C-alpha positions in Angstrom: -81.7 -222.8 -62.6 -82.0 -221.4 -59.3 -78.9 -219.3 -59.8 -80.0 -218.4 -63.2 -83.4 -217.4 -62.1 -81.8 -215.5 -59.3 -79.4 -213.8 -61.8 -82.3 -213.0 -64.1 -84.2 -211.7 -61.2 -81.3 -209.5 -60.2 -80.9 -208.2 -63.7 -84.6 -207.6 -63.9 -84.6 -205.9 -60.6 -81.7 -203.6 -61.7 -83.4 -202.8 -64.9 -86.5 -202.0 -62.9 -84.6 -199.7 -60.6 -82.9 -198.1 -63.6 -86.3 -197.6 -65.2 -87.7 -196.0 -62.1 -84.7 -193.6 -61.9 -85.2 -192.7 -65.4 -88.9 -192.1 -64.8 -88.1 -190.1 -61.7 -85.4 -188.0 -63.4 -87.4 -187.4 -66.6 -89.7 -184.7 -65.2 -86.7 -182.9 -63.7 -85.0 -183.0 -67.1 -88.1 -181.6 -68.7 -88.3 -178.8 -66.1 -84.7 -177.8 -66.4 -85.2 -175.4 -69.4 -88.1 -173.9 -67.6 -85.9 -173.3 -64.5 -83.2 -171.7 -66.6 -85.8 -169.4 -68.3 -87.2 -168.5 -64.9 -83.8 -167.6 -63.5 -83.1 -165.5 -66.5 -86.5 -163.8 -66.1 -85.7 -163.2 -62.5 -82.6 -161.3 -63.5 -84.2 -159.3 -66.4 -87.9 -159.3 -65.3 -90.8 -161.6 -65.0 -93.7 -161.6 -67.3 -96.2 -158.8 -67.0 -99.4 -160.0 -65.5 -102.1 -157.3 -65.8 -104.6 -159.4 -63.8 -102.7 -160.4 -60.6 -99.5 -158.5 -60.1 -100.2 -155.2 -62.0 -103.0 -153.0 -63.0 -103.1 -152.0 -66.6 -105.4 -149.1 -67.4 -105.1 -147.5 -70.8 -101.5 -146.3 -71.0 -100.9 -146.6 -67.2 -99.1 -149.7 -65.7 -99.2 -149.8 -61.9 -97.4 -152.6 -60.1 -97.2 -150.9 -56.7 -97.0 -152.8 -53.4 -96.5 -156.3 -55.0 -93.2 -157.1 -53.3 -91.5 -157.3 -56.7 -87.7 -157.7 -56.9 -87.6 -157.0 -60.7 -89.3 -154.9 -63.3 -91.9 -157.0 -65.2 -91.4 -157.4 -68.9 -92.2 -156.9 -71.6 -94.0 -153.6 -71.0 -96.4 -152.4 -73.7 -94.9 -149.8 -76.1 -97.8 -147.5 -75.4 -96.9 -147.3 -71.6 -96.9 -143.6 -70.6 -96.9 -144.0 -66.7 -95.1 -146.8 -64.9 -95.5 -147.1 -61.1 -93.2 -149.5 -59.4 -93.3 -147.9 -55.9 -93.3 -149.8 -52.6 -91.5 -152.9 -53.9 -88.0 -154.5 -53.3 -86.2 -153.5 -56.4 -82.6 -152.9 -55.2 -80.7 -152.5 -58.6 -81.8 -150.8 -61.8 -79.7 -152.3 -64.6 -79.3 -151.2 -68.1 -81.4 -154.1 -69.4 -84.4 -153.6 -67.1 -86.4 -153.0 -70.3 -85.4 -154.9 -73.4 -86.8 -152.3 -75.8 -87.2 -148.6 -75.8 -90.3 -147.0 -74.3 -90.6 -143.8 -76.3 -94.0 -142.9 -74.8 -93.0 -143.3 -71.2 -93.0 -139.8 -69.5 -93.4 -140.8 -65.8 -91.4 -143.4 -63.9 -92.0 -143.9 -60.2 -89.5 -146.0 -58.3 -89.9 -144.7 -54.8 -89.7 -146.9 -51.6 -87.7 -149.7 -53.3 -84.5 -149.7 -51.3 -82.5 -148.9 -54.5 -78.8 -149.0 -54.0 -77.5 -149.1 -57.5 -78.3 -147.2 -60.7 -76.5 -148.3 -63.9 -74.9 -145.5 -66.0 -77.1 -146.7 -68.8 -80.3 -147.2 -66.8 -82.2 -144.5 -68.6 -80.9 -145.0 -72.2 -84.2 -146.6 -73.3 -86.5 -144.0 -71.7 -85.2 -140.8 -73.0 -88.7 -139.1 -73.2 -89.1 -139.1 -69.4 -90.4 -135.8 -67.9 -91.0 -137.1 -64.3 -88.7 -139.4 -62.4 -89.3 -140.3 -58.7 -86.3 -142.0 -57.0 -87.3 -140.9 -53.4 -87.1 -143.0 -50.3 -84.4 -145.3 -51.4 -80.8 -146.0 -50.4 -78.8 -144.3 -53.0 -75.4 -143.1 -51.7 -73.9 -141.1 -54.6 -74.7 -139.7 -58.0 -72.2 -140.5 -60.7 -71.1 -138.3 -63.6 -73.6 -137.9 -66.4 -76.0 -140.5 -65.0 -79.1 -138.5 -66.0 -77.6 -137.2 -69.3 -80.0 -139.2 -71.6 -83.0 -137.5 -70.0 -82.9 -134.3 -72.0 -86.7 -133.8 -71.6 -86.8 -134.4 -67.8 -88.6 -131.6 -65.9 -89.0 -133.0 -62.3 -86.4 -135.1 -60.5 -87.2 -136.4 -57.0 -84.1 -137.7 -55.0 -85.2 -136.8 -51.4 -84.9 -139.2 -48.5 -81.9 -141.1 -49.7 -78.4 -141.5 -48.3 -76.7 -139.3 -50.9 -73.5 -137.8 -49.6 -71.6 -137.1 -52.8 -73.0 -135.3 -55.8 -70.7 -135.1 -58.8 -70.6 -131.6 -60.4 -71.5 -133.2 -63.7 -74.2 -135.5 -62.4 -77.0 -133.3 -63.8 -75.4 -132.3 -67.1 -77.6 -132.5 -70.1 -80.8 -131.7 -68.2 -81.6 -128.6 -70.1 -85.3 -128.8 -69.3 -85.1 -129.6 -65.6 -87.3 -127.3 -63.6 -87.5 -128.8 -60.1 -84.8 -130.7 -58.3 -85.5 -132.2 -54.8 -82.4 -133.2 -52.8 -83.7 -132.8 -49.3 -83.3 -135.3 -46.4 -79.9 -136.6 -47.6 -76.3 -136.3 -46.3 -75.1 -133.6 -48.6 -72.4 -131.4 -47.0 -71.7 -129.0 -49.8 -74.1 -126.5 -51.2 -74.4 -127.1 -55.0 -74.0 -123.5 -56.0 -73.1 -124.3 -59.6 -76.7 -125.5 -60.1 -78.2 -122.0 -59.5 -75.3 -119.6 -60.3 -74.1 -121.0 -63.6 -77.2 -120.8 -65.7 -75.6 -122.5 -68.7 -76.0 -125.9 -66.9 -79.6 -125.9 -65.8 -81.2 -123.1 -67.8 -84.8 -123.9 -66.8 -84.2 -124.7 -63.1 -86.6 -122.7 -60.9 -86.8 -124.8 -57.8 -83.9 -126.4 -55.8 -84.5 -128.1 -52.4 -81.4 -128.9 -50.3 -83.1 -128.7 -46.9 -82.5 -131.2 -44.1 -79.0 -132.1 -45.2 -75.5 -131.7 -43.5 -74.6 -128.3 -45.1 -72.6 -126.2 -42.6 -71.8 -123.2 -44.8 -73.6 -121.2 -47.4 -72.1 -118.9 -50.1 -74.0 -115.9 -48.8 -72.7 -113.2 -51.1 -73.6 -115.4 -54.2 -77.0 -116.2 -52.9 -77.7 -112.5 -52.3 -76.9 -111.7 -55.9 -79.4 -114.2 -57.3 -82.6 -112.9 -58.8 -85.8 -113.1 -56.7 -87.5 -115.7 -58.9 -84.7 -118.2 -58.0 -84.5 -117.2 -54.3 -88.3 -117.6 -54.1 -87.9 -121.4 -54.6 -84.5 -122.0 -53.1 -84.9 -124.1 -49.9 -82.0 -124.6 -47.5 -83.8 -124.7 -44.1 -83.0 -127.3 -41.4 -79.3 -127.5 -42.0 -76.6 -127.3 -39.3 -75.6 -123.7 -40.1 -73.6 -121.7 -37.5 -75.4 -118.5 -36.3 -74.0 -115.3 -37.8 -75.4 -111.9 -38.5 -74.7 -112.3 -42.2 -77.0 -115.4 -42.2 -79.6 -113.4 -40.3 -79.4 -110.6 -42.9 -79.9 -112.9 -45.8 -83.0 -114.7 -44.3 -84.5 -111.5 -42.9 -84.2 -109.8 -46.3 -85.9 -112.7 -48.1 -88.6 -112.6 -45.4 -89.2 -108.9 -46.1 -89.6 -109.6 -49.8 -92.2 -112.4 -48.8 -90.3 -115.1 -50.6 -91.9 -118.5 -50.3 -88.6 -120.2 -49.3 -88.6 -118.3 -46.0 -92.3 -117.5 -45.5 -93.5 -121.1 -45.8 -90.7 -122.5 -43.6 -90.2 -119.6 -41.2 -89.9 -121.8 -38.1 -87.6 -124.3 -39.8 -84.9 -121.7 -40.6 -82.7 -122.4 -37.6 -79.0 -122.2 -36.8 -76.6 -123.6 -34.2 -75.3 -121.4 -31.4 -71.6 -121.9 -30.6 -70.8 -124.1 -27.6 -70.8 -127.8 -26.7 -74.6 -128.0 -26.6 -75.1 -126.8 -30.2 -78.4 -125.3 -29.3 -80.8 -124.4 -32.1 -82.2 -121.0 -32.5 -84.5 -119.3 -35.0 -82.4 -117.3 -37.5 -84.9 -114.4 -37.6 -84.5 -114.0 -33.8 -80.8 -113.2 -33.9 -81.5 -109.5 -33.9 -83.3 -109.8 -30.6 -81.1 -112.4 -28.7 -77.5 -113.5 -28.4 -75.8 -111.8 -31.4 -77.9 -108.6 -31.3 -77.8 -108.3 -35.1 -79.0 -105.1 -36.8 -82.5 -104.9 -38.0 -82.8 -105.5 -41.7 -84.8 -103.0 -43.8 -85.4 -102.7 -47.5 -82.7 -100.5 -49.0 -83.6 -97.7 -51.4 -81.6 -96.4 -54.3 -79.5 -93.3 -54.1 -77.4 -91.4 -56.7 -76.0 -88.0 -57.7 -76.9 -85.6 -60.4 -76.1 -86.5 -64.0 -75.6 -90.2 -63.1 -77.5 -93.1 -64.6 -79.4 -95.6 -62.4 -80.9 -99.1 -63.1 -84.0 -100.0 -61.1 -84.7 -103.8 -60.9 -88.2 -105.2 -61.0 -87.1 -108.2 -59.0 -90.3 -110.3 -59.2 -90.9 -113.7 -57.6 -91.7 -115.4 -60.9 -89.5 -115.6 -63.9 -91.5 -114.7 -66.9 -93.9 -111.8 -66.2 -95.0 -108.7 -68.0 -93.5 -105.6 -66.3 -94.7 -102.0 -66.5 -93.2 -99.0 -64.7 -94.9 -95.9 -63.4 -92.9 -92.8 -62.4 -93.4 -90.8 -59.2 -96.7 -88.9 -59.3 -98.3 -91.7 -61.3 -96.7 -90.4 -64.5 -96.0 -92.6 -67.5 -92.5 -93.3 -68.8 -90.8 -90.6 -70.7 -88.9 -91.1 -73.9 -85.6 -90.5 -72.0 -86.1 -93.6 -69.9 -85.4 -97.1 -71.2 -86.7 -100.5 -70.2 -84.2 -103.3 -70.5 -84.9 -106.8 -71.7 -85.2 -108.2 -68.1 -87.8 -105.6 -67.2 -85.4 -103.2 -65.4 -85.7 -99.5 -65.8 -82.8 -97.3 -66.8 -83.1 -93.6 -65.8 -80.7 -90.8 -66.3 -78.9 -88.5 -66.5 -80.5 -87.8 -63.2 -82.0 -84.5 -62.1 -83.1 -83.4 -58.7 -86.8 -83.8 -59.6 -86.2 -87.5 -60.4 -86.4 -88.4 -56.7 -89.5 -90.3 -55.6 -91.1 -93.7 -55.5 -91.0 -95.7 -58.8 -93.6 -98.5 -59.1 -93.3 -101.7 -61.1 -96.4 -103.8 -61.9 -95.4 -107.4 -62.7 -98.3 -109.5 -64.1 -98.8 -113.0 -65.4 -101.7 -115.4 -66.0 -101.5 -116.8 -62.4 -99.8 -114.2 -60.3 -99.6 -110.4 -60.0 -97.0 -108.4 -58.0 -96.4 -104.7 -57.3 -92.9 -103.6 -56.4 -91.8 -100.1 -55.1 -88.4 -98.6 -55.4 -87.6 -95.3 -53.7 -85.0 -93.2 -55.4 -83.1 -90.3 -53.8 -81.1 -87.9 -56.0 -78.5 -85.8 -54.1 -78.4 -82.2 -55.2 -74.7 -82.4 -56.3 -72.6 -84.2 -58.8 -70.3 -86.9 -57.7 -67.3 -85.2 -59.3 -68.3 -81.8 -57.8 -68.2 -83.3 -54.4 -64.6 -84.5 -55.1 -63.6 -81.0 -56.3 -65.0 -79.5 -53.1 -63.0 -82.0 -51.1 -59.9 -81.1 -53.0 -60.5 -77.4 -52.4 -60.8 -78.0 -48.7 -57.5 -79.9 -48.6 -55.8 -77.2 -50.7 -57.0 -74.5 -48.3 -55.8 -76.4 -45.3 -52.4 -76.9 -46.8 -52.1 -73.2 -47.6 -53.0 -72.3 -44.0 -50.3 -74.7 -42.7 -47.7 -73.2 -45.1 -48.6 -69.7 -44.0 -48.2 -70.6 -40.4 -44.8 -72.2 -41.0 -43.7 -69.0 -42.9 -44.7 -66.8 -40.0 -42.8 -69.0 -37.5 -39.7 -68.8 -39.7 -40.0 -65.1 -40.0 -40.3 -64.7 -36.2 -37.6 -67.1 -35.1 -35.1 -67.5 -37.9 -34.6 -63.9 -39.3 -31.5 -61.9 -38.0 -32.0 -60.2 -34.6 -31.6 -56.4 -34.7 -32.5 -55.5 -31.1 -30.1 -54.0 -28.6 -30.7 -56.9 -26.3 -29.3 -59.5 -28.8 -25.7 -60.7 -28.3 -23.2 -58.7 -30.4 -25.6 -55.9 -31.3 -24.5 -53.4 -28.6 -21.0 -52.8 -30.0 -22.3 -52.3 -33.5 -24.9 -49.9 -32.3 -22.4 -47.9 -30.2 -20.1 -47.7 -33.2 -22.9 -46.5 -35.3 -23.8 -44.0 -32.6 -20.2 -42.7 -32.4 -19.9 -42.4 -36.2 -23.1 -40.5 -36.3 -21.9 -38.1 -33.7 -18.5 -37.6 -35.4 -20.2 -37.0 -38.8 -22.5 -34.4 -37.3 -19.5 -32.6 -35.6 -17.6 -32.6 -38.8 -20.6 -31.3 -40.7 -21.0 -28.5 -38.2 -17.3 -27.5 -38.5 -17.4 -27.5 -42.2 -20.6 -25.5 -42.2 -19.0 -22.9 -39.9 -15.9 -22.6 -42.1 -18.0 -22.2 -45.2 -20.0 -19.5 -43.6 -16.9 -17.8 -42.4 -15.5 -17.8 -45.9 -18.7 -16.3 -47.2 -19.3 -18.8 -49.9 -23.1 -18.0 -50.0 -24.3 -21.5 -49.3 -27.6 -21.7 -47.5 -27.3 -22.7 -43.9 -28.7 -26.2 -43.3 -28.7 -28.5 -40.2 -30.8 -31.2 -38.6 -33.2 -30.0 -36.0 -35.6 -31.9 -33.8 -38.9 -30.1 -33.3 -40.3 -29.8 -29.9 -43.9 -30.5 -29.2 -44.5 -26.8 -28.6 -43.1 -25.9 -32.0 -45.3 -28.5 -33.6 -48.4 -27.0 -32.0 -47.5 -23.5 -33.0 -46.9 -24.4 -36.7 -50.1 -26.5 -36.8 -48.2 -29.4 -38.2 -46.6 -27.5 -41.1 -42.9 -26.7 -41.7 -43.0 -23.0 -42.4 -39.9 -21.2 -41.0 -40.5 -17.5 -40.3 -37.8 -14.9 -40.9 -36.4 -13.7 -37.6 -35.3 -10.3 -36.4 -31.8 -9.3 -35.8 -32.4 -9.3 -32.1 -33.3 -12.9 -32.1 -30.0 -13.9 -33.7 -28.5 -14.8 -30.3 -31.3 -17.1 -29.5 -31.0 -18.8 -32.9 -27.3 -19.5 -32.2 -28.2 -21.0 -28.8 -30.9 -23.2 -30.4 -28.4 -24.3 -33.0 -25.9 -25.4 -30.4 -28.7 -27.3 -28.6 -29.8 -29.0 -31.8 -26.2 -30.1 -32.4 -25.9 -31.7 -29.0 -25.8 -35.5 -28.5 -29.2 -35.6 -27.0 -30.8 -34.1 -30.2 -29.1 -36.8 -32.3 -30.7 -39.5 -30.3 -34.2 -38.1 -30.9 -36.7 -40.2 -32.9 -38.2 -37.4 -35.1 -35.6 -35.6 -37.2 -36.6 -32.6 -39.3 -34.6 -30.5 -41.8 -35.1 -26.8 -41.5 
């Protein structure tokens, strides 16, 4: 009995312990579904508590500074503004909201240490117009991550760790107007966002200041319209100091663009050298590089040309009206283009002067002046004058060459030239012989009495020329002078008379 009682006591004791274990485990078993539900809620989002964790006012839900690691769910369908700033939400998954929020237009997720954005994170909130992702730890922007947000107007991504921006990261944002990318680690200027207007058609503000950009596409930036340049911020980047950079910033400053006027002191560049000293870009014309002073350039053209005058206003959509020099209204010959530019021409000399453009809108008015100078010549006429000058010069050179050829390359006929003495002596001898033969033949003919008139070559002496007053008028001579004539004839037939320079026939 003792043993039996002891056995019974042992069985009873074991049963008792088993009962106590069952009782102890029973509450844990009952709590297990709750723990599973809580874990699932931690991954998706805890219940929305509008009394303790969040403030629900009308269509605004604010859960700021509650140290949340998740997005509370379910959110009311009528939620228009959701503020989750200053929490500890590190990942935004695709299922952060189990149903679509078609009325949500503003989502604030700043100061959350976000490191991950799902490619489908914004599929359920396609009506967003304002998205704040600033002051987080995002490192890259993947392709088409914001594509579902076709109504988005403002996107804040400043103060992150973004170093890579996919060229298609902002595709589909046809209504995006303001994009803030400052205070990141971006090393490439996203020119495609402002140059290719087919991507972001409505973009009018781009902030890439305080990044790691070391080069700017200066020529492309100069070609942008003023309403884009007015809200294009690139200050406080490690840009090298150059005169081209100074020219760009100085020109924007002269046009009073907000991007340079509001951050004048922040537009700096790095001087070459190991120290990498910073210097104000607008001071480069005074120190170090000695860059040229930048002035507003005026328009110039020639007669009969056409000229387009831009009314480059600082805002995009403005009413633009032109006034001609002398406060004269537009003439029918002048045409205003769709963008507000003025087409003038064919130009005349009297078209020179200051043209005024009045740009007006509901909130802003601006007056622009364009000085036009028309040169009093045609562009083709100037070319023709230039061609004439070249032709004249070439003609002068050819004439000079011909003169030199004539002087130095023609045959020499002077007595001093080699080989010319013999020829001249032969000629001289032949002339003497011919004259002697002629004299003999003349004498024979006269002796035979053939009646031929007596002719011979005579060389007039200066005395004879003075007596005859320059006229050849032989006078009949007396018989007594016949002897003198014969003596003169013999003198004229001498060799000395043949060498005279002024022959005369008498």
